[in-house]
N, C-alpha and C positions, 0 to 999 in steps of 0.2 A: 860345879849343880845351876850357881848360876846364869853360865853361859847356857849351860844344856837348856835351862829352864825357860829362857829366854827367845830361843830357837824357834819355837811356832809363833809368836809374836811376831819376830822377825820378818819369819817370813811370809804373814798373811800380810805385811805391810807393803812387801813388794808388789811392783804389777803385773798383773799376769801377761805372760808373752803374746803378743797381737799371734790371732788364729789365721793361719795362713790357707789361702783357697787354690787347687790346683791349676796350674795355667790351661787354658787350652791345650798347649803341645803333650799336657802329659795322658787328658784322660782321654779326647779324641781317636788315638788310634785304639786305644782301648776298646769305647763305643763301638769303634767300625769292625774292628775283632768279631765283639760280643756280635754285631746286629749281621755279619757276613758269617756267622757261624749261624746263627737261629736260622737265619733265610735258607741255608743249607740242610736244614732238620728240613726245612719246611718243603723244601724241595723233595726231597730224600722220600717226605711222606705223601707226593704230590698230594700238597693242598696250598696252589698258586693257580689251582684251576681256577675255583670257586672266586678269586678275586675277576677273575673276565665275567663274573655274572656280575657283579658290584661295578666296573666300568662301564658295562652293559646298561643297567640301571641311572649311571651316570651320567652318560649322554641322553637318557630317554629325557632324564630333571633338567639340565639343562636345557634341553628342545622346549619344554614344554614351561619353564620360569626366566627364561632369557629371551627368550626370540620375541622379535616384533613381525610381526605379517608373516607370512608364510615362504621360510626361505627354499631354495634349491633342493633337490636329492640330491643331485649329481654332486654337490659343492662335496658333502660329506664323507658320499661313495670314494668320492679324487682321493682326498684327503687319507680315506680310510689305506686305498691301496697303497701308497705313498708308505705311508707304515710300513704295510708288507715288503713294498721293494725295501724300506731300510731294513728289515730284523736280517732280509739277506744280506746286505751289503755288513750288517755290523761282524757276522760271524759266532767266532768263539769267543761272543762277549753275556753269558746269561745273564747278567745281571739289565744291561741294556735292551737285551732282548727282550725283556720281558714288561719292560717299561713302553718299548714300543708298540706290544703287540695289546698293551694296556687303553693304547693310544686307539689303535685300529678297533677293541669293542668300544671304545666310547663314541667314534665317532659312526661306528654302524649302529649305538643304539639310538645317535642323533639321525639318520639318515633313517631310523625303524618309526621313529615317532611322526618324521613329516612325511613319510611315506602312508601312514595310517590316518593321518587326517586326508589326504587327499584322496584316499578309495574310498573313506567314508561319508565324504562331500554331498551332503545334500542341504537343501533349504532350510531356513530356520524365518518362524513365521515373526513379522517384523511389528506387529503394534497388534492387540486385543483388537477383533473383529467375532462379528456374528455374523452368522452364515449358514446357507444349507451345506449341508455334508453327507458325502456317498463312498461307500467305501466297505472293503473284505473285513470279518473280523478275524485279525491273525491268534488273538489272544484274548480269554476270557476271566478274571477272577471272582466268583462269586463274594458276597460281601452279606450282614445281616439285611441291608437294606438296596437292593441293586447291584451293580460288579462295577467291576472296572474294566476296560476294553483298550486293546490296541490295534488302533483301525488301521490297514492298507488303507488311503487314499486314492481315489479314483477321481471327486472334483469338491473346492471348495466353491462357492460362489462360483465367480468369476475371475475366479486367480488362476497367471498363467502358469504353465509348466515351471516355469525358473522361478514363480516366488509360492509355487504350494511347496508344504512339507510332503514327503516319503509317506512319514507315519504320526500317528498324531494316538495321544493317551488320552479317553475320555471316560468319566464315570457319568451311569442314572440312576437315579433311582428306583423308577416305576421295576415291579416284579414282571416282566415284560420275557417270556421265551425265548431267548438266545442262545447260538450255540456258534463256536467259531468254526468261519468257514463260509457264515451268512454274509451275505449282499444288502449292505441298510444300507437305509436314506433319513436322514433326519437333520434339525436344526440345530446346530452347535454352537456355545461359544467357545472360543480360544483366543488361549494369551501365548506370547514366548514362556517358553522352560523358566521357571524361577531362577535368576542367579542367587549368588551369596546372598546371607542377611546380616552378615556383616564381615567385614573384613580378614581374611582367613577363615572363614568359613564355608562350609558343604555349598560347593557349584552345582546345584543338579544341572543348570544349563550345559558343562560339561561332560555331565557324564549323558546325558539326554542325547546329545551330537551324538555318541559314540554308540549308543545304541538305535542311531535310526530316525529317532523322536524329533519333530520339529516345535510341536508347538500340544498342550495341552490343557482340558479345560471340561464342558460337560455336554450333555444332550438335553434339550430339553424339548417339551413336546413328546407327542408322537413317533416314535419309531416304526417307519414301512420295514419288511423285510420282502427285497426284489427280484427276480430272476438276474444273475449274473449279465453283465454287458458284452461279455466275451467268457471264452474257455479261462480256468480258473488255473492259474500258474501251478508245477508240479511239488517244486517246493512251499508253497502257500497252503496247498490243499495235503501236506505230510505232515505241518505243524501243526492244523486247525486239527488234523485227526488225531493226533498224538494228545494238545490239550483238550480236546474232548475226551478222552478216554483220560486223563489225567481229573476231570470233576468229575465224572461220574464216580471212578474211584475214591474222590474227597467225602461225594455224595453218602457213599456206602460204608464208607468208615464212621463219617460221623455218626448216619444210622444206626449202626453196632454200638456206639458210646452215648452218643448223647453229650450235650454240654460242652466245655469247653477242654475236657479228658477225649474229647472225642473228634473238634479243632487242630488240638494240639498234635494227636495221633495220625491225623491226615494231615499235617505239615509236615510230621520226620519221614513220611512215605514218599508224597508226592510233591513236597513246596508249596502247595498251596494255604498261605500263611492270610487272607482274608479273614477269614472266621474267626482268627482269635482277638476277644477282645484286649483292648487298651490296658486295659486292669489288668487282664493275665497277662499281655507283654509287661506290664510295669512288675509286678511279681518277679517272673522270670530274670529280668535286669537286673533286679534289686537282690538276688540269691545269686547271681554271676553268669548264669546257667541259658544267657538266651542264644547262645551260640548254635546251642541244642538241636535248634528249630528252625534253622537257619542251612540248609544243604550245602554243605563244604565239607572241610578237611577227613573230621570225625564222623560222619556218613559213608565218604566214601571209602576209609580204610577201614572203616567197620563192615560196609557191606562187601566189600572185597575177602574180606579176611575170615566174615560167613561163610561165605562160594567155596572160598580155599581150601577152610576146615574141612569141609560140611565133603568135597570132592575128594579129596587126599585121603580125609575118614573113609570114604565108601571103594575107592582102591584099595585102600590099605586091607578091607577084610578079603579082599581076592589073595592068595598070600601065590599063585602063578604073574598073577598083574605085580605086584605088590615087589617081585623080585628079579621081572626081565622089563620091567616099563619104570622110566625116570618120573612118578606117578608128584613129585614134589613140581614137576616144569608143567605135566597135563593141569597139574591144580591150578598154577599159576595161570596159565592158557585159558583155563576157562572162567577165574577171576578177573582176567580184565576182559573179556567179553560179558560175564556179569556185571561189574562194575561202569562199564562205557553204557550199556543196556539200561541201568540206573538214572545214569546221568542223564541221559536224553529221553529218560520218561518224567524223570522232576524236572522239568526245564530246560536246562542246559543254560544255568543262568552264569554271572560269569565267575561269581565265587568259586560253583559245582564245575567249570569247565576248568579252570586253576588248577583244582581239588585230584581232578580227575589224570592232568598230567602227569601231576606229582607221583601219583595213583600206577599208573603206569609206570611211569618210567623206573620207578621201584619194585614192579613187576618182574616187569622185562630182563631188571637187573638179574633175578633168581634162574630166568632163560640162558640168559651167559655166563652163570656162575659165577657172579659175582655178587660181591654183599649187597644187600636190598636198601639196608639205612647207612648212605655214606654222606656227607657233606657234596663230592663231585656231583653225585645223582642229584642232590638237591637244586646244585647250581646250577645244573642240565635241565631241570625240569624249571628252576625260574627263567634260564635265558628264551625257550622256549616260549614259557609262557608270556615273558613279554614280547617277545619277536608277534607271537598275536595280537596281542593287547596292551601297546604300551602304555597306555591311559592307568591300567592301572594299579601302575607303579605308584599314583598318588592317593588312590582311594584306602582305605582303614582296609577289608579286608584282604590285599596282598601282602603288606605289612604284615598284618595280625597273622595270617596263615604262615607265612614262610618265616616272622620268627617267632612263633614256636616252635615250629620244625627246627629250624637250625640251634635254638637252645636246648631240645630234647636230645637233637644227635651229640652235641657236644657234650651233656650231662650223659650221654646215654650207661655209662661202664658204670653209674652210681643209680638207676634206675630197675636194671637185669635183674637184680636179685640176688647180685649172686657175693654179695657182703653177706649175704646168711647163709648161702651153702656151706658144709664140714663136710671132709674125707669120714666115713668109717660111722656116719649119724643111721641112727634104729632109726625105726619106724616114726615112732612120737616124734625124735625131733625131727625127722627130713618132714611132717606134717607140720610140726611147727614153721619150720621154715618157709614151707610155702604160703601159709597166712600169712606169716609178718612181709614176705616178701613181697604178697598183694595190696597188703596194706599200706605198710611203706611207700610202693613203688607208688601207690594212685596218688598217694600227698604229693609226695618227692613231681612225680611227673605233671601236677594239677600247678604245684609248686613254682617249677620252673616254666612250664609256660605261662600263668599269668604275671611273672616277673618280667618273660620276655616280650610278651605284650601289652604290658602297661602305660612303655610308652608311648605305643601309641591308640591308644583304647582313651588315654586320657586329653593326647593332642587333639583328639576328634571327636570325642564325646562328653571331656569334661567331669567324668564322672569315675569315683572311684568305690569296687565294691569290698567292703574290709572284710566279710564272712565269703567273698566268692568261693575260698578255700576249702572251706565248709561244704558249701553249695556242691562242687565239682564233684567233692568228694564221697558223698553223699548219693548222688545223682547221677553220676558217669557210671558205677554199678549196673543200676538199674537197667541204661541203654546201652551196654556191651551185652550185660547178661541174659536180656527179657526184652527188649523195645526194637533193637534192629535185628535181631534172629526170628524174631513174630515179622517183621518187617518182609525179611525175604519168605519167611512159609507163605505167609500170606500171601505175598505178589504169586508163591509160583501156586496156589490155592484157586487165587482169584480165576482164573479160564475154566477152571471144574465148580464154581461157585460152591466151594467148600471152607471159602474164608471167614465165615461171618464170628465163627470160637474163635478164628486165632483175632481177627479184629480185636473184640470181646477182652481176650487176655492183653494185648497190646494195651489194649485201655486202661485196665488198671494197675497195669506197672507207668503208665502215663499221671495218672492218678495219684498214684503215688509221690512222682517225682513232684506233683505240683503242690501236694499236699507240704515236701519238705521244702519248699519253695516259699511257701506263703508262711511254714513255721520260723525261716532263716529271717523274711521279710518283715515278723514283730520286732524283731532285735534293734533296739535300739543303737541311730547311727549305722545302718544298713545301704545305706544307700548317701555316699559322700559326693557331693558338687565340689567343682574345686577351679578357682578362675582359668580360665585359656591362657598359656604360654605361646611365645612366638616360635619360629620355625628357624631360627638359631636356637633355642635350647632342644628341640626336635631332631635336630640336623646334628647334636653333638651326643644325643643320648644312642642314635641311632647308630653312628657312625662307635659308640662306647659297644653296641651289641655288637656290629660285624665283627672287631677286635678279642670280644670276650669268645666271639665262637667258632671263626674262622680257625684261627692258628693252632697248632698243637704244641710249639714251643713256647719259650718261657713271655715271646712277645705278646699271648694274649694278654698279658698285664699292664700295656698301654693304655688297655682300656679303662685302667681305671683315671688317668687325666681327664678323658671327656667327658665320662659319667658322671664326672664328680663335678667340675664346668657344667656341664648339662643341666645336673638338679641343682644348682645355684640357681644356674636363669629360671626355670622350672617353680623354683619354691620361691621366687622373688618377682612375680611377673606385672605386665604395666599396665594396668587398666584400661578400659575409656572412659570417659567424664561425660560423652552423648553417642548413643545411637540413631540413627534417620536410617528409618527405610528407605528401601531403592527407588520406592514412588512417592518419598514424600508424604504418605497416609499418614505417618506417626512418627515421635519420636522416645527416644528413654534420658535424661536429663540424672544424673547423680547433684542433690543436692545438699542443704549444709547437714542433713543425718547423717549423709556418707551412703547413702540407699537412691535404688534406682526409680522415678516418679515416672508416669507417661504423663506426653504432652497427642493429643488426637487418638487415633483410634487404628495401631498397627495392628496386623494380623494376630491372635494367639502363637501361631505357630512360630514368628520371628520375634514374640517376646517373649519366647519360652526360650528362643535362640543366644538372646538379649543378657539373659538371665545367667543361663549356665555359662558364658562368657564370664560374668563376674562373678562367679563361685556363688551367685545367692537361689539359696535352695526354696526363695517362692516361687507360686503359681503365679500364672500373668493373672489371674481375675485379683490377686493377693495387691497389685502394687498401684498406689496413691494417683490420683489424678492432679491436673498443674493446679496452681492456684488458685488463678481465673481462668476461668472458662466461659465462654457464652457459643453463640451463632457462628460469628466471624474464626473463632479461633482459642487458644489457649497461650498461657505465659508463666514461665518458671523461672527460680534465681539459681543459679548453681552453689555449689562451694564455698566460689573465691567471691562471689555477688555479684556475674554479672548473666546479664537479664536477657532470657532465649521464648522467644516468639514463633509458637506455628499457627501456623494464616492457613487459611483452606476458603476465603473469601478475600476476592483483591478489594474490597471495600475496606478494608482493615488494613491496606497499608500504610494509605500517610500517619496513623498511627504508630503501628506498631514499627516501620522504618524509620521514625521519629525516635523510640523510649529505647528500642532492643539494640543488644550486640549485638545479637544470631540470630536473624530471620532464617526460618524453616518456615516453605512454602511449597504447596504442589501447583501455584500460576508462572508466571513469565512475570519476575518483578520488575518494578519499574527504573530507567539509566539511574533515575535520581534516589534511591534507595540508600538513605546515608548509612546504616547497620554496616559495623566492622564487615561483618562476614554474610552476603547473602549467598543460598543454599535454595536452590529454586528450580522447578522445570528443566532448564537444559543444562545446570548442572549434575542433578543426579540422574538424567538421561546421557551423561557422559559417562562420568561415573561408579554410578551403581549407588549400593548401600556405603553411607560414610561411616563413618567414627572420629570424634575428636576426642583426643588429648591435654587437658592444662599444664603446661609448664612453667617452669619458674625463667625459662629463655619465651616464652609464649606456646602459643597453642600449636596441636602437632595434629594436621588430618591424613587421616590413613584411606584405602578406595576398597570397594569390594573388584571394581576392575582396576585389573594393573595397569601399566603403560601401554603395553603391547592390546588395547583393544580391542586391537582390528581381527584377535585370531576368531577362527569362522564360526562357534559359537555364541559370539555373542550374537544378539538379536542386534540388523540393520548392522553389520560393524563394516558394510562397505560405505558408508558417508560418517565413519567413526572419525577424521582424520578434520573433517570438516566443521564438525563440534567440538573436537580436540582446540579448532583456535576458537570458533569464540567464545569457548565458556576457560579459557586462559584470558581469553581480553578483557572478561570481567571481571576476572581478580586480580589483575595490575591494575586496574583504574583506581583512582583516590573516590575515596566515603563520595563525594560531591556526585561523579556519575552524571558529566551530565547532557554526554552526545552514546546514542544507540549503534551497535554495527549492524548492520543490514543482514550479516548473516547467524546471528544471532537469533532472530523471530523465525527462518528458517529452521535453526538447529532445537526449537523449543516447540515445533508443531503441535497441535491439541493432539492427546493422545487418552480422550475418550473412544469407547467402542465403534467402530467401525461396520457399517451393516453391510454387505455386500451380497446383491441380488443374485 
């Protein structure tokens, strides 16, 4: 007994045997067999093709983020041809051939980016200019006061053809009767398209370059409508006619409803959003349904669906046609024509064009008896859209639209209502199943779309709408069942002047949508602002989305690793301690309270971008100002006690250079300035908007302009190398800096507006 009773104690005192980890020789073969089996399943299900779109996009991304200058188009094409030759040589080696095909797609994507930059090349205004402007109005967006114009430029003062932008975007406040197609002359204040307000922020200069816009600004004084100096180009005349028709229909819809309901209803039909106030935009964003007023995938699918259902229903009513004709394919053909016309009439916006491509490919699949909703069709649509506009890969529109559709296709088996279908159910059971399918399907569709787009929306806009699921679930039925059918019927009735009652009924549905949005906006924490996270976290989350949606095998579980790491990085972003405007007009400094305060007078839009990037929900007007401000500038101490001075008058250099650790100025700092870091005009002209983060090892400085500042959408990119050399020389000088480089003065020329006669 005693021996038996002592046994457990004795065992407890024995040291456990060490855990033996399997050697690589044991688990590597198993991993190889597992991977090979799952890849074989992917190939059997024809799910390797979508990865070609990923490789094609990877080549485009490499071009836009890693190239310096303007690389040759021939080099990547030769590399792609070599990869194709290698595929032939490899023979019956499927894995190696697939890898080489992926490299071929990547090289073609790189070549596509280089080709696109070359084909849209146009002059970008180098400096702020006040000059007489003449040209044709290509597009006109009416607003509460005045309008915004896109002008095809004929002349800008005495600028040569090599320096004159092809198009400019200007605004004017006078309520003057202008219309697309008019040839006008006025005095304009123009400046280069603004670059990003912070490192990693939205770069309007890049988007403007690919839209052919080389300058932005405003018109001042009287605007003269003159006879055109020559024949109006056919393309311009067609674009102006369509835009004029869009404006006329916009006014007709707003007249039928009035107020913001009319403005939103008009935007849903014509894509003209200028009459929607900022307050209404904020309400829609808070409810998570702002995408409704942007002509994109939702509108294209609903418009095509309404035409498809309408044509098929009419043909089905005639028995002889229903029995002898492929009415489904006929309806798909009419839907393709209808959705293309809708896209053209709505302005052929970039987001609408991508959605049109996706919709046409899916309708085309019906014509050839293929499944409309498939990952192969989505990949084909992505390749076509990127081939036409590779720059779209960098924007939120492409990322969110294709991410949402990929998520919906991957989860389609849980969204089509089959879980509620029961064989042998009675009429009541079938009715309950239909209602349950509609309700749960709407909620799940919204949830999947929000999860798939959340990384991109948070990265680009730094906001989260926790009640977006509620907003979409309550408003999308109104949009699908009332708003979009009314829009299609109204457009068909418009030529007969029978459309006013339709627009009025559509306005009722829009008022309901706005009421729901206002109600949701009243919830606490309906719009959360989160700090901006880096591109590394974004890349990991995007990779996780691809791995979760594209595979059909157990390989999709590989998505867990990048998603978890990406969420970890996104949840702990590294915030900047100082933001500096691209022209030095102001800065924001984190003080000892841990919040940003303002030095100088940066534009409100720029301040808003800084606050969002910092995860700060305050409005620009709520920010405190510097401790000591006068006519010469302002000062503020950072959280670790560094003195930051912002200077706008050169008379303050002696004092601020002596006492400041960091000097920010719109002027050219003297060479003898003893501040540890000087960010002056030459610095900002070279690097653009700047942000500083303090660490234990020293300050880390980030710039909006990357190392490849010679990219063509940077104003004055031809002189970027000279500016780079002079600024680098200044940064490497000792604090005493007794000498001044002669190139430095050339790089920091006066940036005041130039008047050209």
